[in-house]
Each structure stands twice: as structure tokens, then as C-alpha cells.
gemmi code that builds the backbone of each chain (N, CA, C; Angstrom):
import gemmi

chains = {
    "A": [
        ("MET", (22.423, 22.375, 7.722), (22.451, 20.922, 7.491), (21.451, 20.221, 8.410)),
        ("ALA", (20.827, 19.201, 7.873), (19.955, 18.357, 8.700), (20.722, 17.092, 9.078)),
        ("LYS", (20.299, 16.494, 10.198), (20.846, 15.191, 10.572), (19.952, 14.127, 9.950)),
        ("VAL", (20.544, 13.154, 9.300), (19.733, 12.117, 8.664), (20.074, 10.763, 9.292)),
        ("ARG", (19.051, 10.096, 9.811), (19.270, 8.764, 10.407), (19.067, 7.698, 9.340)),
        ("ILE", (20.075, 6.852, 9.199), (20.117, 5.847, 8.132), (19.799, 4.471, 8.717)),
        ("PRO", (18.877, 3.713, 8.105), (18.567, 2.381, 8.641), (19.728, 1.398, 8.425)),
        ("THR", (19.817, 0.405, 9.295), (20.936, -0.548, 9.273), (21.275, -1.078, 7.869)),
        ("PRO", (20.296, -1.581, 7.095), (20.691, -2.179, 5.819), (21.252, -1.187, 4.790)),
        ("LEU", (21.088, 0.103, 5.025), (21.645, 1.080, 4.070), (22.966, 1.678, 4.544)),
        ("GLN", (23.399, 1.247, 5.727), (24.599, 1.881, 6.282), (25.875, 1.498, 5.543)),
        ("LYS", (25.806, 0.421, 4.738), (27.037, 0.131, 3.986), (27.241, 1.141, 2.860)),
        ("LEU", (26.168, 1.843, 2.487), (26.318, 2.924, 1.504), (26.848, 4.196, 2.151)),
        ("THR", (26.713, 4.314, 3.462), (27.121, 5.546, 4.160), (28.369, 5.296, 5.018)),
        ("GLN", (29.207, 4.381, 4.553), (30.435, 4.033, 5.298), (30.128, 3.671, 6.757)),
        ("ASN", (29.058, 2.864, 6.918), (28.649, 2.362, 8.232), (28.212, 3.436, 9.225)),
        ("GLN", (27.876, 4.606, 8.707), (27.398, 5.647, 9.618), (25.881, 5.552, 9.761)),
        ("GLY", (25.412, 5.596, 11.007), (23.972, 5.559, 11.275), (23.363, 6.940, 11.212)),
        ("GLU", (24.207, 7.952, 11.255), (23.702, 9.318, 11.172), (24.661, 10.132, 10.324)),
        ("VAL", (24.120, 10.832, 9.336), (24.962, 11.648, 8.459), (24.327, 13.036, 8.341)),
        ("ALA", (25.078, 14.003, 7.821), (24.546, 15.354, 7.638), (24.250, 15.561, 6.157)),
        ("ALA", (23.137, 16.221, 5.867), (22.810, 16.524, 4.478), (22.107, 17.879, 4.436)),
        ("ALA", (22.279, 18.576, 3.310), (21.737, 19.926, 3.197), (20.519, 19.949, 2.293)),
        ("GLY", (19.610, 20.878, 2.561), (18.456, 21.050, 1.685), (17.340, 21.755, 2.412)),
        ("ALA", (16.489, 22.439, 1.627), (15.391, 23.198, 2.220), (14.118, 22.360, 2.328)),
        ("THR", (14.078, 21.229, 1.585), (12.927, 20.325, 1.669), (13.468, 18.894, 1.798)),
        ("LEU", (12.570, 17.986, 2.105), (13.002, 16.591, 2.212), (13.631, 16.137, 0.897)),
        ("LYS", (13.009, 16.523, -0.215), (13.538, 16.119, -1.526), (14.978, 16.599, -1.712)),
        ("ASP", (15.229, 17.876, -1.360), (16.589, 18.430, -1.495), (17.580, 17.672, -0.612)),
        ("VAL", (17.126, 17.345, 0.600), (18.007, 16.625, 1.533), (18.349, 15.249, 0.964)),
        ("LEU", (17.348, 14.571, 0.383), (17.600, 13.241, -0.175), (18.488, 13.334, -1.427)),
        ("ASP", (18.319, 14.432, -2.195), (19.204, 14.650, -3.350), (20.649, 14.801, -2.894)),
        ("ASP", (20.832, 15.597, -1.847), (22.184, 15.812, -1.337), (22.767, 14.502, -0.785)),
        ("LEU", (21.901, 13.740, -0.135), (22.334, 12.440, 0.403), (22.844, 11.543, -0.724)),
        ("ASN", (22.127, 11.566, -1.844), (22.535, 10.729, -2.980), (23.834, 11.226, -3.621)),
        ("LYS", (24.048, 12.535, -3.547), (25.325, 13.068, -4.068), (26.481, 12.566, -3.219)),
        ("GLN", (26.259, 12.569, -1.914), (27.323, 12.118, -1.011), (27.492, 10.607, -1.039)),
        ("PHE", (26.373, 9.914, -1.192), (26.396, 8.448, -1.105), (25.645, 7.858, -2.300)),
        ("PRO", (26.301, 7.840, -3.452), (25.606, 7.387, -4.667), (25.015, 5.988, -4.479)),
        ("GLY", (23.829, 5.813, -5.033), (23.165, 4.516, -4.927), (22.017, 4.541, -3.940)),
        ("ILE", (22.001, 5.558, -3.085), (20.959, 5.583, -2.059), (19.610, 5.948, -2.684)),
        ("ARG", (19.639, 6.729, -3.786), (18.385, 7.150, -4.390), (17.516, 5.972, -4.819)),
        ("GLU", (18.138, 4.994, -5.508), (17.289, 3.889, -5.997), (16.797, 2.983, -4.862)),
        ("ARG", (17.422, 3.090, -3.702), (16.908, 2.342, -2.555), (15.661, 3.027, -1.992)),
        ("LEU", (15.595, 4.346, -2.152), (14.524, 5.117, -1.512), (13.357, 5.448, -2.435)),
        ("TYR", (13.639, 5.441, -3.755), (12.588, 5.771, -4.724), (12.269, 4.545, -5.577)),
        ("ASP", (11.006, 4.409, -5.990), (10.646, 3.301, -6.872), (10.887, 3.681, -8.331)),
        ("GLU", (10.533, 2.774, -9.241), (10.802, 2.968, -10.676), (10.058, 4.178, -11.224)),
        ("LYS", (8.929, 4.530, -10.577), (8.151, 5.671, -11.061), (8.626, 6.989, -10.471)),
        ("GLY", (9.659, 6.912, -9.640), (10.192, 8.140, -9.059), (9.490, 8.579, -7.782)),
        ("ALA", (8.640, 7.706, -7.225), (7.967, 8.041, -5.959), (8.735, 7.399, -4.808)),
        ("LEU", (8.627, 8.017, -3.631), (9.250, 7.411, -2.447), (8.640, 6.030, -2.224)),
        ("ARG", (9.458, 5.055, -1.897), (8.970, 3.680, -1.762), (7.957, 3.575, -0.627)),
        ("ARG", (6.927, 2.762, -0.873), (5.840, 2.688, 0.104), (6.260, 1.938, 1.357)),
        ("PHE", (7.323, 1.122, 1.271), (7.725, 0.361, 2.457), (8.839, 1.057, 3.241)),
        ("VAL", (9.041, 2.351, 2.934), (10.003, 3.128, 3.714), (9.270, 4.345, 4.282)),
        ("ASN", (9.442, 4.580, 5.578), (8.833, 5.744, 6.209), (9.873, 6.841, 6.374)),
        ("PHE", (9.438, 8.069, 6.136), (10.326, 9.215, 6.306), (9.718, 10.139, 7.359)),
        ("TYR", (10.561, 10.574, 8.266), (10.102, 11.487, 9.310), (10.960, 12.739, 9.305)),
        ("VAL", (10.336, 13.876, 9.557), (11.084, 15.092, 9.860), (10.734, 15.441, 11.302)),
        ("ASN", (11.745, 15.441, 12.149), (11.543, 15.670, 13.587), (10.421, 14.785, 14.143)),
        ("ASN", (10.495, 13.508, 13.821), (9.551, 12.511, 14.344), (8.132, 12.608, 13.788)),
        ("GLU", (7.902, 13.473, 12.818), (6.580, 13.526, 12.177), (6.663, 12.804, 10.829)),
        ("ASP", (5.744, 11.894, 10.597), (5.694, 11.163, 9.329), (5.394, 12.162, 8.206)),
        ("ILE", (6.217, 12.161, 7.166), (6.045, 13.165, 6.103), (4.751, 12.962, 5.317)),
        ("ARG", (4.159, 11.755, 5.428), (2.862, 11.557, 4.760), (1.799, 12.449, 5.376)),
        ("PHE", (2.011, 12.798, 6.665), (1.043, 13.660, 7.355), (1.507, 15.118, 7.329)),
        ("LEU", (2.627, 15.369, 6.683), (3.109, 16.747, 6.485), (2.924, 17.052, 4.999)),
        ("ASN", (3.983, 17.454, 4.324), (3.821, 17.768, 2.898), (4.599, 16.827, 1.992)),
        ("GLY", (4.762, 15.592, 2.422), (5.462, 14.629, 1.588), (6.881, 15.103, 1.292)),
        ("GLU", (7.279, 14.912, 0.036), (8.643, 15.272, -0.361), (8.943, 16.755, -0.231)),
        ("THR", (7.880, 17.584, -0.272), (8.123, 19.031, -0.200), (8.108, 19.540, 1.243)),
        ("THR", (8.041, 18.629, 2.209), (8.095, 19.033, 3.618), (9.367, 19.852, 3.866)),
        ("PRO", (9.214, 21.054, 4.449), (10.411, 21.878, 4.681), (11.343, 21.275, 5.735)),
        ("VAL", (12.624, 21.479, 5.525), (13.635, 21.008, 6.481), (14.525, 22.202, 6.828)),
        ("LYS", (14.732, 22.386, 8.126), (15.584, 23.502, 8.570), (16.909, 22.966, 9.107)),
        ("ASP", (17.859, 23.884, 9.263), (19.147, 23.522, 9.865), (18.922, 22.856, 11.224)),
        ("GLY", (19.575, 21.734, 11.454), (19.465, 21.082, 12.754), (18.286, 20.127, 12.861)),
        ("ASP", (17.390, 20.108, 11.873), (16.267, 19.168, 11.909), (16.780, 17.738, 11.784)),
        ("GLU", (15.960, 16.829, 12.286), (16.333, 15.430, 12.174), (15.418, 14.727, 11.175)),
        ("VAL", (16.028, 14.153, 10.150), (15.289, 13.389, 9.145), (15.579, 11.917, 9.412)),
        ("SER", (14.529, 11.106, 9.582), (14.752, 9.674, 9.816), (14.185, 8.867, 8.674)),
        ("ILE", (14.953, 7.870, 8.276), (14.519, 6.933, 7.233), (14.315, 5.599, 7.945)),
        ("VAL", (13.072, 5.127, 7.988), (12.760, 3.937, 8.786), (11.966, 2.939, 7.949)),
        ("PRO", (12.496, 1.731, 7.744), (11.755, 0.739, 6.981), (10.422, 0.410, 7.651)),
        ("ALA", (9.378, 0.299, 6.849), (8.035, 0.014, 7.373), (7.954, -1.431, 7.848)),
        ("ILE", (6.957, -1.703, 8.684), (6.657, -3.082, 9.054), (5.274, -3.382, 8.505)),
        ("ALA", (5.244, -4.227, 7.503), (4.008, -4.516, 6.792), (4.176, -5.826, 6.048)),
        ("GLY", (3.101, -6.292, 5.434), (3.163, -7.520, 4.654), (1.762, -8.040, 4.442)),
        ("GLY", (1.668, -9.320, 4.216), (0.353, -9.904, 3.977), (0.477, -11.149, 3.151)),
        ("LEU", (-0.632, -11.579, 2.576), (-0.612, -12.832, 1.822), (0.328, -12.773, 0.633)),
    ],
    "B": [
        ("MET", (16.153, -20.434, 16.723), (14.744, -20.172, 17.041), (14.641, -19.439, 18.369)),
        ("LEU", (13.646, -18.598, 18.456), (13.393, -17.897, 19.706), (12.798, -18.839, 20.737)),
        ("THR", (13.001, -18.519, 22.004), (12.318, -19.244, 23.069), (11.045, -18.453, 23.397)),
        ("ILE", (9.906, -19.067, 23.121), (8.627, -18.390, 23.385), (7.781, -19.332, 24.232)),
        ("CYS", (7.394, -18.891, 25.414), (6.620, -19.780, 26.283), (5.204, -19.947, 25.728)),
        ("GLN", (4.560, -21.028, 26.149), (3.234, -21.364, 25.639), (2.235, -20.238, 25.884)),
        ("GLU", (2.358, -19.605, 27.043), (1.406, -18.557, 27.401), (1.454, -17.397, 26.377)),
        ("ILE", (2.669, -17.027, 25.985), (2.796, -15.926, 25.012), (2.327, -16.379, 23.623)),
        ("LEU", (2.679, -17.608, 23.244), (2.183, -18.131, 21.956), (0.654, -18.137, 21.929)),
        ("ASP", (0.060, -18.541, 23.057), (-1.412, -18.565, 23.151), (-1.989, -17.157, 22.968)),
        ("GLN", (-1.299, -16.170, 23.526), (-1.787, -14.783, 23.401), (-1.724, -14.308, 21.948)),
        ("VAL", (-0.649, -14.694, 21.276), (-0.507, -14.329, 19.864), (-1.649, -14.954, 19.059)),
        ("VAL", (-1.884, -16.231, 19.298), (-2.938, -16.943, 18.564), (-4.302, -16.323, 18.868)),
        ("ALA", (-4.551, -16.024, 20.144), (-5.850, -15.455, 20.527), (-6.070, -14.109, 19.840)),
        ("HIS", (-5.005, -13.327, 19.739), (-5.109, -12.023, 19.073), (-5.460, -12.210, 17.592)),
        ("ALA", (-4.802, -13.173, 16.956), (-5.052, -13.438, 15.531), (-6.479, -13.951, 15.311)),
        ("VAL", (-6.928, -14.823, 16.190), (-8.278, -15.402, 16.055), (-9.336, -14.315, 16.277)),
        ("LYS", (-9.085, -13.448, 17.248), (-10.038, -12.394, 17.577), (-10.284, -11.473, 16.374)),
        ("HIS", (-9.227, -11.191, 15.611), (-9.374, -10.247, 14.506), (-9.726, -10.901, 13.179)),
        ("TYR", (-9.833, -12.236, 13.152), (-10.254, -12.914, 11.932), (-11.551, -12.267, 11.442)),
        ("SER", (-11.827, -11.954, 10.184), (-11.028, -12.307, 9.047), (-10.079, -11.209, 8.570)),
        ("ASP", (-9.747, -10.281, 9.483), (-8.677, -9.340, 9.159), (-7.357, -9.925, 9.654)),
        ("GLU", (-6.258, -9.404, 9.146), (-4.955, -9.804, 9.658), (-4.674, -9.022, 10.948)),
        ("ALA", (-4.078, -9.720, 11.910), (-3.677, -9.079, 13.169), (-2.152, -8.986, 13.175)),
        ("CYS", (-1.614, -8.084, 14.004), (-0.145, -7.956, 14.039), (0.312, -7.440, 15.390)),
        ("GLY", (1.598, -7.608, 15.651), (2.152, -7.131, 16.916), (3.603, -7.520, 17.072)),
        ("PHE", (4.101, -7.286, 18.279), (5.524, -7.510, 18.563), (5.706, -8.474, 19.720)),
        ("LEU", (6.835, -9.144, 19.741), (7.278, -9.901, 20.905), (8.593, -9.268, 21.358)),
        ("ILE", (8.662, -9.007, 22.657), (9.782, -8.252, 23.218), (10.542, -9.145, 24.199)),
        ("GLY", (11.849, -8.908, 24.321), (12.636, -9.650, 25.309), (13.815, -8.818, 25.773)),
        ("GLU", (14.558, -9.356, 26.722), (15.736, -8.647, 27.226), (16.814, -8.637, 26.149)),
        ("LYS", (17.569, -7.583, 26.098), (18.638, -7.442, 25.107), (19.633, -8.596, 25.235)),
        ("GLY", (19.978, -9.188, 24.110), (20.990, -10.238, 24.111), (20.488, -11.614, 24.517)),
        ("GLN", (19.222, -11.729, 24.910), (18.667, -13.029, 25.311), (17.780, -13.579, 24.186)),
        ("ALA", (17.672, -14.894, 24.136), (16.871, -15.492, 23.053), (15.409, -15.654, 23.433)),
        ("SER", (15.066, -15.334, 24.686), (13.681, -15.610, 25.076), (12.809, -14.360, 25.047)),
        ("VAL", (11.558, -14.619, 24.729), (10.555, -13.565, 24.659), (9.901, -13.433, 26.025)),
        ("THR", (9.752, -12.187, 26.499), (9.138, -11.996, 27.818), (7.833, -11.210, 27.740)),
        ("GLU", (7.595, -10.552, 26.606), (6.382, -9.722, 26.518), (5.685, -9.855, 25.183)),
        ("PHE", (4.363, -9.811, 25.250), (3.497, -9.850, 24.077), (2.916, -8.454, 23.912)),
        ("LEU", (3.050, -7.877, 22.739), (2.614, -6.502, 22.532), (1.790, -6.390, 21.251)),
        ("PRO", (0.480, -6.609, 21.350), (-0.347, -6.520, 20.147), (-0.455, -5.063, 19.703)),
        ("VAL", (-0.478, -4.819, 18.402), (-0.730, -3.454, 17.910), (-1.819, -3.530, 16.842)),
        ("LYS", (-2.287, -2.351, 16.467), (-3.387, -2.280, 15.519), (-2.872, -2.452, 14.088)),
        ("ASN", (-3.635, -3.160, 13.282), (-3.369, -3.215, 11.846), (-4.033, -1.980, 11.231)),
        ("VAL", (-3.228, -1.018, 10.787), (-3.800, 0.254, 10.297), (-3.951, 0.274, 8.777)),
        ("TYR", (-3.857, -0.917, 8.150), (-3.888, -0.942, 6.686), (-5.115, -0.228, 6.117)),
        ("ASP", (-6.296, -0.547, 6.647), (-7.519, 0.048, 6.073), (-7.573, 1.568, 6.265)),
        ("GLU", (-7.035, 2.043, 7.391), (-7.009, 3.498, 7.615), (-6.097, 4.182, 6.595)),
        ("MET", (-4.943, 3.542, 6.337), (-4.025, 4.133, 5.363), (-4.601, 4.010, 3.955)),
        ("ARG", (-5.296, 2.921, 3.713), (-5.923, 2.737, 2.403), (-6.949, 3.842, 2.139)),
        ("ALA", (-7.688, 4.218, 3.198), (-8.697, 5.265, 3.040), (-8.049, 6.587, 2.626)),
        ("LYS", (-6.816, 6.821, 3.128), (-6.130, 8.077, 2.809), (-5.311, 8.001, 1.533)),
        ("TYR", (-4.687, 6.846, 1.328), (-3.766, 6.704, 0.188), (-4.078, 5.434, -0.593)),
        ("PRO", (-5.226, 5.403, -1.290), (-5.651, 4.164, -1.944), (-4.677, 3.640, -2.995)),
        ("GLU", (-3.929, 4.550, -3.619), (-2.996, 4.071, -4.659), (-1.799, 3.366, -4.053)),
        ("THR", (-1.360, 3.869, -2.908), (-0.203, 3.266, -2.248), (-0.592, 1.973, -1.547)),
        ("TYR", (-1.843, 1.922, -1.067), (-2.288, 0.759, -0.294), (-3.520, 0.135, -0.954)),
        ("PRO", (-3.313, -0.628, -2.019), (-4.452, -1.130, -2.796), (-5.160, -2.343, -2.186)),
        ("ARG", (-4.565, -2.975, -1.188), (-5.212, -4.162, -0.605), (-6.168, -3.755, 0.511)),
        ("THR", (-6.608, -4.728, 1.303), (-7.384, -4.416, 2.502), (-6.766, -5.204, 3.659)),
        ("ALA", (-7.268, -4.961, 4.855), (-6.732, -5.631, 6.050), (-7.012, -7.132, 6.039)),
        ("LYS", (-7.822, -7.599, 5.095), (-8.074, -9.040, 5.006), (-6.888, -9.778, 4.392)),
        ("THR", (-6.090, -9.031, 3.613), (-4.946, -9.686, 2.964), (-3.630, -8.973, 3.246)),
        ("ALA", (-3.645, -7.965, 4.105), (-2.415, -7.208, 4.353), (-2.409, -6.622, 5.759)),
        ("TYR", (-1.212, -6.366, 6.258), (-1.114, -5.651, 7.532), (-0.104, -4.540, 7.392)),
        ("LEU", (-0.293, -3.543, 8.243), (0.627, -2.415, 8.287), (0.606, -1.903, 9.714)),
        ("ILE", (1.782, -1.733, 10.277), (1.870, -1.198, 11.632), (2.050, 0.308, 11.519)),
        ("ASP", (1.298, 1.060, 12.323), (1.401, 2.516, 12.319), (2.866, 2.890, 12.554)),
        ("PRO", (3.457, 3.636, 11.624), (4.877, 3.967, 11.756), (5.224, 4.637, 13.082)),
        ("ARG", (4.290, 5.446, 13.607), (4.580, 6.119, 14.881), (4.592, 5.114, 16.025)),
        ("GLU", (3.661, 4.151, 15.927), (3.586, 3.091, 16.929), (4.862, 2.241, 16.869)),
        ("GLN", (5.267, 1.937, 15.658), (6.490, 1.157, 15.429), (7.692, 1.842, 16.092)),
        ("GLN", (7.801, 3.141, 15.850), (8.913, 3.911, 16.413), (8.851, 3.895, 17.943)),
        ("ARG", (7.629, 4.042, 18.454), (7.443, 4.080, 19.901), (7.873, 2.756, 20.543)),
        ("VAL", (7.487, 1.644, 19.895), (7.801, 0.316, 20.442), (9.320, 0.091, 20.460)),
        ("PHE", (9.993, 0.421, 19.358), (11.450, 0.230, 19.301), (12.163, 1.141, 20.310)),
        ("ASP", (11.697, 2.403, 20.413), (12.341, 3.347, 21.338), (12.143, 2.926, 22.782)),
        ("GLU", (10.906, 2.486, 23.096), (10.620, 2.126, 24.479), (11.401, 0.884, 24.893)),
        ("ALA", (11.499, -0.088, 23.986), (12.282, -1.293, 24.278), (13.729, -0.897, 24.570)),
        ("GLU", (14.262, -0.017, 23.719), (15.642, 0.448, 23.875), (15.850, 1.098, 25.250)),
        ("ARG", (14.898, 1.950, 25.608), (14.997, 2.644, 26.906), (14.990, 1.671, 28.076)),
        ("ASN", (14.266, 0.535, 27.906), (14.128, -0.426, 29.006), (15.175, -1.536, 28.974)),
        ("GLY", (16.176, -1.390, 28.116), (17.185, -2.450, 28.025), (16.651, -3.701, 27.344)),
        ("GLN", (15.576, -3.507, 26.575), (14.974, -4.642, 25.864), (15.152, -4.461, 24.370)),
        ("GLU", (14.686, -5.435, 23.621), (14.665, -5.272, 22.162), (13.497, -6.051, 21.567)),
        ("VAL", (13.137, -5.675, 20.351), (12.094, -6.402, 19.632), (12.696, -7.727, 19.178)),
        ("LYS", (12.057, -8.837, 19.567), (12.558, -10.168, 19.192), (11.836, -10.703, 17.960)),
        ("ALA", (10.567, -10.362, 17.856), (9.793, -10.874, 16.723), (8.665, -9.922, 16.384)),
        ("ILE", (8.264, -9.990, 15.125), (7.094, -9.264, 14.639), (6.136, -10.343, 14.164)),
        ("TYR", (4.898, -10.313, 14.635), (3.971, -11.357, 14.183), (2.828, -10.762, 13.383)),
        ("HIS", (2.286, -11.577, 12.495), (1.038, -11.206, 11.820), (0.310, -12.476, 11.414)),
        ("SER", (-0.952, -12.329, 11.062), (-1.725, -13.510, 10.701), (-2.047, -13.528, 9.214)),
        ("HIS", (-2.262, -14.717, 8.701), (-2.796, -14.920, 7.351), (-4.166, -15.567, 7.544)),
        ("THR", (-5.180, -14.995, 6.924), (-6.509, -15.569, 7.119), (-6.898, -16.437, 5.922)),
        ("ASP", (-7.364, -17.632, 6.234), (-7.747, -18.638, 5.234), (-6.602, -18.944, 4.259)),
        ("HIS", (-5.400, -18.792, 4.744), (-4.187, -19.185, 4.008), (-3.192, -19.746, 5.023)),
        ("ASP", (-2.233, -20.508, 4.504), (-1.249, -21.111, 5.397), (-0.259, -20.072, 5.933)),
        ("ALA", (0.556, -20.530, 6.887), (1.514, -19.631, 7.539), (2.839, -19.623, 6.780)),
        ("TYR", (2.794, -19.131, 5.557), (4.024, -19.032, 4.758), (4.531, -17.587, 4.783)),
        ("PHE", (5.779, -17.393, 4.400), (6.330, -16.048, 4.335), (6.161, -15.596, 2.889)),
        ("SER", (5.189, -14.724, 2.670), (4.801, -14.386, 1.298), (5.842, -13.494, 0.626)),
        ("GLN", (5.657, -13.329, -0.662), (6.536, -12.442, -1.429), (6.486, -11.021, -0.852)),
        ("GLU", (5.268, -10.595, -0.484), (5.091, -9.260, 0.096), (5.796, -9.171, 1.463)),
        ("ASP", (5.665, -10.253, 2.263), (6.337, -10.275, 3.571), (7.856, -10.117, 3.396)),
        ("ARG", (8.400, -10.856, 2.420), (9.845, -10.807, 2.164), (10.265, -9.441, 1.652)),
        ("LEU", (9.486, -8.924, 0.706), (9.825, -7.647, 0.082), (9.929, -6.543, 1.131)),
        ("VAL", (8.990, -6.535, 2.060), (8.987, -5.460, 3.046), (10.015, -5.719, 4.152)),
        ("ALA", (10.249, -6.993, 4.463), (11.191, -7.314, 5.553), (12.646, -7.150, 5.119)),
        ("ALA", (12.912, -7.334, 3.822), (14.297, -7.243, 3.330), (14.313, -6.619, 1.933)),
        ("PRO", (13.861, -5.360, 1.838), (13.693, -4.759, 0.510), (15.005, -4.561, -0.247)),
        ("TRP", (16.099, -4.504, 0.497), (17.384, -4.241, -0.162), (18.302, -5.459, -0.068)),
        ("GLY", (17.687, -6.639, 0.020), (18.485, -7.860, -0.029), (19.019, -8.348, 1.300)),
        ("GLU", (18.810, -7.587, 2.351), (19.153, -8.082, 3.685), (18.119, -7.534, 4.654)),
        ("PRO", (17.980, -8.183, 5.809), (16.847, -7.809, 6.669), (16.952, -6.393, 7.232)),
        ("ASN", (15.807, -5.715, 7.288), (15.745, -4.380, 7.870), (16.092, -4.400, 9.338)),
        ("TYR", (15.639, -5.457, 10.001), (15.824, -5.553, 11.440), (16.603, -6.821, 11.743)),
        ("PRO", (17.929, -6.754, 11.636), (18.745, -7.964, 11.809), (18.475, -8.595, 13.175)),
        ("GLY", (18.299, -9.889, 13.178), (18.071, -10.583, 14.444), (16.611, -10.665, 14.859)),
        ("VAL", (15.728, -9.954, 14.146), (14.301, -10.004, 14.490), (13.626, -11.093, 13.645)),
        ("SER", (12.880, -11.982, 14.325), (12.148, -13.044, 13.616), (10.754, -12.572, 13.239)),
        ("TYR", (10.169, -13.280, 12.290), (8.788, -12.995, 11.888), (7.949, -14.234, 12.184)),
        ("LEU", (6.872, -14.061, 12.932), (5.954, -15.172, 13.177), (4.730, -14.971, 12.301)),
        ("VAL", (4.323, -16.034, 11.632), (3.101, -15.962, 10.837), (2.115, -16.982, 11.397)),
        ("VAL", (0.908, -16.500, 11.691), (-0.143, -17.325, 12.279), (-1.206, -17.565, 11.211)),
        ("SER", (-1.500, -18.821, 10.950), (-2.551, -19.122, 9.975), (-3.865, -19.392, 10.693)),
        ("VAL", (-4.890, -18.622, 10.297), (-6.230, -18.813, 10.873), (-7.194, -19.123, 9.731)),
        ("TRP", (-7.790, -20.303, 9.783), (-8.771, -20.705, 8.762), (-10.145, -20.789, 9.427)),
        ("ASP", (-11.133, -20.214, 8.797), (-12.503, -20.254, 9.336), (-12.549, -19.850, 10.812)),
        ("GLY", (-11.689, -18.909, 11.177), (-11.711, -18.427, 12.556), (-10.980, -19.318, 13.540)),
        ("LYS", (-10.312, -20.367, 13.028), (-9.604, -21.279, 13.947), (-8.127, -21.374, 13.583)),
        ("LEU", (-7.301, -21.551, 14.611), (-5.857, -21.684, 14.392), (-5.550, -22.893, 13.542)),
        ("LYS", (-4.687, -22.713, 12.532), (-4.194, -23.874, 11.801), (-2.729, -24.145, 12.121)),
        ("GLU", (-1.884, -23.136, 12.009), (-0.455, -23.341, 12.281), (0.233, -22.007, 12.538)),
        ("VAL", (1.422, -22.106, 13.144), (2.258, -20.928, 13.351), (3.677, -21.285, 12.918)),
        ("ASN", (4.280, -20.449, 12.089), (5.664, -20.659, 11.691), (6.496, -19.427, 12.015)),
        ("GLU", (7.767, -19.694, 12.323), (8.705, -18.603, 12.589), (9.687, -18.519, 11.418)),
        ("PHE", (9.929, -17.308, 10.964), (10.878, -17.105, 9.860), (12.014, -16.229, 10.351)),
        ("SER", (13.237, -16.750, 10.224), (14.381, -15.952, 10.654), (15.415, -15.926, 9.535)),
        ("TRP", (16.177, -14.855, 9.507), (17.134, -14.643, 8.428), (18.323, -15.585, 8.578)),
        ("ASP", (18.661, -16.265, 7.488), (19.841, -17.121, 7.465), (20.838, -16.486, 6.495)),
        ("ALA", (21.928, -15.942, 7.054), (22.882, -15.189, 6.230), (23.579, -16.082, 5.202)),
        ("THR", (23.732, -17.376, 5.514), (24.416, -18.251, 4.555), (23.524, -18.520, 3.345)),
        ("LYS", (22.208, -18.526, 3.575), (21.261, -18.752, 2.465), (20.782, -17.450, 1.856)),
        ("ASN", (21.065, -16.345, 2.540), (20.591, -15.052, 2.090), (19.074, -15.023, 1.946)),
        ("ASP", (18.416, -15.682, 2.873), (16.952, -15.774, 2.800), (16.402, -16.068, 4.194)),
        ("PHE", (15.090, -15.911, 4.311), (14.430, -16.296, 5.558), (14.183, -17.803, 5.538)),
        ("VAL", (14.418, -18.451, 6.664), (14.149, -19.894, 6.741), (13.013, -20.141, 7.734)),
        ("GLU", (12.263, -21.212, 7.460), (11.052, -21.500, 8.231), (11.305, -22.498, 9.351)),
        ("ASN", (10.741, -22.219, 10.513), (10.716, -23.176, 11.617), (9.293, -23.311, 12.117)),
        ("LYS", (8.819, -24.528, 12.250), (7.440, -24.735, 12.687), (7.319, -24.473, 14.185)),
        ("ARG", (6.320, -23.692, 14.594), (6.099, -23.409, 16.019), (4.872, -24.139, 16.532)),
        ("ILE", (3.806, -24.169, 15.745), (2.596, -24.902, 16.139), (2.085, -25.605, 14.894)),
    ],
}
model = gemmi.Model(1)
for chain_id, residues in chains.items():
    chain = gemmi.Chain(chain_id)
    for i, (resn, *xyz) in enumerate(residues, 1):
        res = gemmi.Residue()
        res.name, res.seqid = resn, gemmi.SeqId(i, " ")
        for name, pos in zip(("N", "CA", "C"), xyz):
            atom = gemmi.Atom()
            atom.name, atom.element = name, gemmi.Element(name[0])
            atom.pos, atom.b_iso = gemmi.Position(*pos), 0.0
            res.add_atom(atom)
        chain.add_residue(res)
    model.add_chain(chain)
structure = gemmi.Structure()
structure.add_model(model)
structure.setup_entities()
């Protein structure tokens, strides 16, 4: 199982837990398992086209998955997956 | 509204003016539980760097958008936490546009209908032709379920 850190606005889907356990060999599998445990989380994390939302950052052990292998980034037992809302904007 | 001394406001404005006509961004830090800002922490707008790598995800440019490096963001929040401080505000500039909270600003600040960073204000600095026009602070109002504007400059 990996440890998954949940951002504040999504904690009402995880019974107010800031950290939950989820299983999977890749980030995608872990997020699938997360959605099984906490239905509704998938549409918060993925856009209409099925891609991870651009305003949410995902880390495996503090490494941004965009600089790893994206959704197929491997996850091992005990790894820490963090879901962190981006800080961005503009006109 | 946050308590921000003139010196820190001046630093925010100077940072925004310096990077005109790109958008500038950064953080204001203060002691945990206090309403006043004690530190100014400018960071790099990495929008163009991310655009170079992921043009489909980042279709704009730094002239109309800002993005804080996620690793930098994490570092700032962690370091504040370690020092008994917290992020009080996130600032960015709008170039040749007013200091409004845009649809994009709202979408990213509260993508799921409530703020990502409860209690953190957003400062928007308007710079026209390289000169300061105005600064507004936007903070979440739970009764309105929206960000509300307060004029700073």
C-alpha cells in the first residue's frame, strides 16, 4: 500500500482524512483504488478527456510525476503519493 | 483583510513592475494565527518553461499567465510550517489589465468549489505600461461561496 496525501478541499470525500492508504503498482492504479474507496474523487482529479487535471500536481516521494512517467510512474509499498493543488492563474 | 505594511506592499509592486510585461508571482508569509504579513517571498513564474515542455497543457505565455514551480511551492509551504509560520497570501500581476480575479484565477484557486488553501488571500497587482495601476486583495467569503475584493492600492 502507498500513503496518499489528500488536499484539504478533497478531505470531505475521504472522511476528513489527510492521509489514506491505497494499493497499486502505478500512480494510475493507486488513483483507481482511491476512487474505489472514496467514490467521486476520480472526477476531481481527471478532466473530461480523461487526463489528470492541469491544476493538480501529483508527486511520488516528492518527485513531480510530470518529470517521471506521468500516470504510469511506478509506486511501491510504503511510497508516498501527494496530491497538491497547483498555484497558477492569469488574465 | 490582511495587515501588510507599506514596505512589503512596495516590494510586491516593485517585483511586478520589474517583470513587466510578464506576470510576476510570489508569496507573503506571516506568523501562524496572526493576520499580519512579515515576509515577502518572490518566486519565479515558470509558465514559459512548462509551456516549452508541455505546450498542450500550457497554451498561454507568461504575459497572460503565471505558474509557480510545484517543487518551489512545496518548499515554501514546508519551510513556513517548520518555522511556525504560514503562507498568508499568494500574489501575481496582470499586465495591461486591471487587478481583477479572473476566471482562470478562480478556477485554479478553488477548482472544487472551495478554496485549495483556506485562509490564504490572493493579491493581484495591475501594471499598465510598466507602471503600477492598482492592487486588490481577494479572500474567500464562505457565506458568499466566492472570493471577495478589497482594494489595497
